[in-house]
N, C-alpha and C positions, 0 to 999 in steps of 0.2 A: 504493500500500500504506500503510494507516494503522497507526500504532503504537497498539495497544490494550492497556490495562491492566485486567484483571478483578480486582476486589477480592472475595475470598471463594471458598473451595474446596469449598463444599457442592454439592449437585446443580445448583442454578441457575447457579453459577459454572462448574462443569465443563461443563455443556451449552452455556452461552454461549461459553466459550473454544473448544470443539470446533467449533461452528458458524462462528464468526468466523474461525478459522484456516483452515477449509476454503474460506471465501470469499476467501482470499488475504491476510488481514491478518497483521501481525507481532504475536503475542499473548504477553503475560506475565501469569501468574496469581499472585496474592499471597494467601497463607493464613497466618493467625496460629498454627495448630496444626501439629504435626510431620507430620501425615498429612492427605491430602485425603479428602473424603467428607462432612464435616459429620454430619448426622443419619443418613446411610447407613453410619456406622461400625459396627463389630462390637465388642461387649463380651465379654470372655473371663475366666473364672476357674475354676480347678480342673478343667480339661478340658471345661467347658461353654462354649457360645457362644450369644449372643443378638443379634438386630438391636437397635441402640440406638434407632432411630426406626421408620419405616414398615416393615410386614411384607408389604405388597402394594400394587398400584397399579391404578387404573382407566385407561380410555382407552389401551390398548396401542399404538394408532396413533401416539400422541405419542412413545413410545420408538422405535418403528420409524422414524418420520420423522427423529428425531435421529440415529440411527445411519446411516441411508441418506444423509442430507445432510452427514454429516461423514466418510464413508468406507465401510467394509464394512457390509452389512446386519446387522441385529440377530441374525438366526438364525445367523450365522457366529461370533458372539461369546458369546451368552447363550441359555439355554433359558428361555422363558416358559411357565409352567404355569397353566392356568385353574383357579380354585377353583370347586367345585360349590356350596359354601355360603360366603357372605361372612361371616355371623356368626349366632350364636344369641342370642336375647333371652330371659331368664328374668325374670318379673315377680313382684311381691310376693305375688300371690295363688296362686303356685306353678304358673301356666300358663307355657307357653313356645312359641316359634316359631323355626324355622330358616329364614333368608332366603336362598334361592338367588340366584345372579347370572346375568345373561345371557339369561333367558327369562321372558316374561310368564306363560306357562302354569304354569311351576313355582312362581312366586310366588303366583299365584292359588290353586293347590292348597295351598301351605304355610299361607297365612292362613286358608283355609277349614278346615284342620285345627285351627287355634286356635279358630275358631268359625264355623259355616256363615254365609255371607254376607259375612264380612270380606274374603274374597279379592277380590270384585268391587269393593268400596269401595277396597281398596288399589291395584289396578291402574288404576282410574279416576283416583285421585289422581296416580299416576305419569304417566299419559297426559296429565294436565293441563299438564305441563311441556314437552310436545313443541314448541309454538311458541316458548316461552322459550328452549329450547336452540338451535333453529335460528336465531333472531334474534341471540342473544348469541354464538353460535359464529361466524357470518358477520361480524358487525359489531363484535365486541369481543374475543373470545377468540383469534381467528385473524388479526386484522388490526390493525396498529399504530393507536392511537387517541390523540386529544387531548381533554381534558375539554370544551373549548368547541366541538368540531366532531364530536360523535357523531351517527350516523344517528338520525333521529327515532324509529324503533322501539326502538332501543337506549336512548336517553335516556328514553323513556316508562317502560321497565322499571326502569332505575336510579333514577329519581326517584319511583317509586311509593311511597306511604306505607304500603302493606300490609306487615305483618310476618309472619314465618313462624309466630309464636305465634298470630296472629289467623287465618291461613289454616287451620292445623291444628285450631283450636278450631271453626271453621265447618265443616270437612270431615268430621271424625271425632267421633262420639259416644263411641266406645270409647277410653279413655285409653291402652290398650296400643298402638294404632296411632299415636297422637300421640307416644308415647315412641320407637317405632321410627323414625318419620319425623324426629324432632328429634335423635336420638342423635348423628349425626356432629358436630353443632354443640355439643351439650352436652359431648361427649367432648373437644372442643377448647377448652372453657372459655367458651363464649359463652352469653349469655342470649337465649332465643328471642324475647323482646320487642324485642331490638335487631337481630335478623337479618332482612334483607329477604326477602320471600316468595319472590322468584325464585331465591334461593340454594338453595332446596330441590330444585332440578333435579338435585342429586347423586343422588337416588333414581332419576331417569330414566337417568342415566349408568350407574349400577350395573346396572339391569335390562337396558338395551339392549346395553351393551358388555362387561359382565362384570367380574370382579376377577381379577387375575393376580399370581402371585408368581414368584420365581426360586429354584429348588432350591439349597439351600446358604445361602440368606439374601439379602436385598436388598443387603447389603454387596458382593455379587458385581457388582452394577451399578456401584458406585463403582470397583471394580477394572478393569472393562472400560472405563470412561471415562478412568481414569488412563492405560491403555494407548493409548487413542485420542489423548490429548493428546501422548503421546510420538511417535506416528506422525505427527501433524500439526506436530511440532516446536514445541510451545508451551513457552515458558520457565516453569518452575514454581519459585516461591520459597516454600517452607514455612518455618515458624517465623519468619515476617516479618509484622509488624503494620502495617497501613495506618493512618496517623494522621489524614490529611486530604487534601483536594484542594488543589492549587496552582492558583490562578486568576490569569489576566491579562486585563484588560479584559472581565471577566464570563465568560470561557471557561476550561475546565479545560485546563491545559498539562502537568500532571504529577500524580503521586500521591506524597505525602510518606510515607515509611515509617521505621521505626526503624533501617533499614539505609541510608537515604539516599533521594533523590528518583528517581522513575522517570518519564522524559519520556513524554508520551502525547498523541496526537491525539484519542483516544476513551477514555473511562473507563466501565466497566460496574460499577455498585454491586450486588453480589450478596450483600450483608449488610444488616442493619438499618441504614437510613440515619442513625439517631441516632449511630452510631459515627463518622461523618464530619461534623465540625462545619459544613462548608460546606453540607451537605444537611439537617442536623438541623432548622433553622427551618422547612423546608417540610413537615415531618411532625410538628410540635409538637402538633397537635391529635389525633394518633392514639396508641394504647396497644397494646403487644404483647399477644398472647394467651398466657396463662401455661400452661406444660406441666403435666401431672398429676404426682402422686407416682408414682414408678416403682420397682418391685422386681423385679429379675431373679433367678429362683429355679432351683436345680438340686436335684432330688429323686431318690431311688433306691427301688427296690422296686415291688411290684405294688399301687399305690394305686387302689382301686375308683373314687374320685372322678375319676380321670383317664381312665377308659374312655370312648372315643367322644367326646372333646372336639373341637369344631370349631376351625378356625383362630383364631376370635375368639369369645369368650363374654362377653356383657354381662349383668351382674347389677344390675338396676334397684333403686333405693332411695337412701337417703342415709346413708352415701356410696354412690355408684355405683362398682362395680368392673368392670374389664375384664380378662379373662384371655386372653393370646395364646400359642398354641403355635407350633411350627415351629422352635425353636432346636435346636442340636446338643448331643448328650450322649454320654457313654460307654455301652457296652452295659449294659442293665438299668437305665438312668437316663433322666430326662426333663428337658428345659429348658423353662421357661415364663416369661412376663413378666406381671406384674400392675400395672395402672394404677389409681389411686384419685382420685376427684373428690368434693368435698363435705365433709361433716363427718366427717373421718377422725380420731377422737379416740383411737384405739388402734393397735397395730401392725397393718399392712395384712394380714399372714397370719392374725392372729386374727380380723380382720373378715371375711376370706375363709372362715374355718372356720365362721362363723355361717351361711354359705350351703351348708354340708355339703360343702365342698371344703377338707379339712384337709391341708395340705402339711407341717405342722410335724414330724410323726413321721418322715417320710422325708427331711428336709432335709439336704442335703450342703453347699450353699453358697448365698449370696445376695449380691446387689449392690444396695444402696439408693441412689437418687438423688432428691433433693428437686427441686422446680421451680427453686429458686435454683441448685442444683448444675448443672442442665442448662443454664440460661441463661448462667451464668458460663463453663461449659465451652465452649459453642458460640458465645459472644459475642452471643447473641440468641436469640429463640424461633423454632424451625422451624415453629411454627403460625401465624406471620405476625402480622397486625394484628387486634386485637379489634374485633368488630362493635359499633358504638355508634350504630346507626341508619343510615338510607339514605345520609347524607352521607359515611360512612366510605369508600365505594368511590371517591369522587372526591378524597379526601384522601391516598390512597396515591400513591406515585411509580411511574412505569413505563407503557409502556416508555421514554418520554422523561421528562426532568426539566426544571425551570426553568433549570438551568445548562447552557449550550451545550456540546455535546460529551459530556455525561454521560447515561447510560442506566441503567435499573434493572431487575433481574431477581431471581428468588428469591421466597421465601415472603412477604416484606414488600411485594412488588410485584404481588401477585395478589389476585383476589377470593375466594380460598379456599385453604386449606392442602392439602397433599398433592402427590405427585409429578406428577400430570397438570397441575395449574395451574402449578406451578413450571416444568415442561418447556415449557408453552405460553408462559410469560413469556420464556424464553430464545429461543424461536423468534421472538417479536415483536421482541426486541432485534436479532436478526440481520437481520430484514427492515428495521427502521428504519435500521440502520447501512449495510446494503447491501454489495455486493461491492467489493473493492479496485479 
């Protein structure tokens, strides 16, 4: 039985701790905030509630595998609900498209409604990622890897010079299709010229496996994992800051915290490695992806602009605004979250009103968070590492690190942000560490 210290109580840390405890290790989890969950936390004000971070997930099999391999099946703990529509895109020419998830035929029909013939172009683009997904899933996303010993097919994709910007320009004449395909990366703060083309396989994942949410909010997932840690007898130290690794002859033997040292045979870094000076030099060439401007809004009354809103609405332009529904609210009221990217030179609700969605007259409450607020609160970016070209993927840490006995999980250890990639990173750490 190894003594394992997991640094970070976000989704990556929770998932790593649950898996390693089930494998028979003695696990301690350290979190600097008073509560576990990280970006899965819930924001509340004046009777309204909002997800602080993600509002849905892809690849539900990752969640099911986590719960099955750490105890009871997911279905006994949480309800997963499939979304019919992932998001709606509204363009500057007043056209729009609602993108269904989980079926090729529904997406083909949706894009043909935007303009006849676009449906086939879209589904052909998505299908072009089939081989990328299978190769990277088998040799990279689901198997522990080391940069110098990647399978040839995996290395060929990771080292390709083709960017997503270049692929989309070559594939689509219609700018609207380019905007839809590039949106997940633009929303996370990336420049498409710096994103490798293979990363666009997210469109394939959405189409094939669908998008899923948890009734009541994704914070319910954090609650279920907290309960799972208690069942697995994980020692949880909240309001405790990890300061650094304690090394002896190049190996981690403890984690230094503001409450003293925690002896460890294995350490899992599930936070931005920059927060641990012993790991910071290994990620010096990477940069965090900066979160958007966020405004959680509570409104009351029958506002026509809110009729038939999808779970996520993308308003293209500069700034680009994203409206997310699904929060909880008192009777007769509605909870929404608005994200802003780009040249946001005015109040975000005023910018939203320019798109004929005016929430100001029914406004009851709002909670504003700047990118700096979010990074300082969480101690890092839940969006992981900024794409700065093809080399970025090899400059991350995880699942192993150059320090013996230290592993990495979480958003900073994955080739993409979001719950599926973070969940896969925790599974890789558990495989690399192995059973007690």
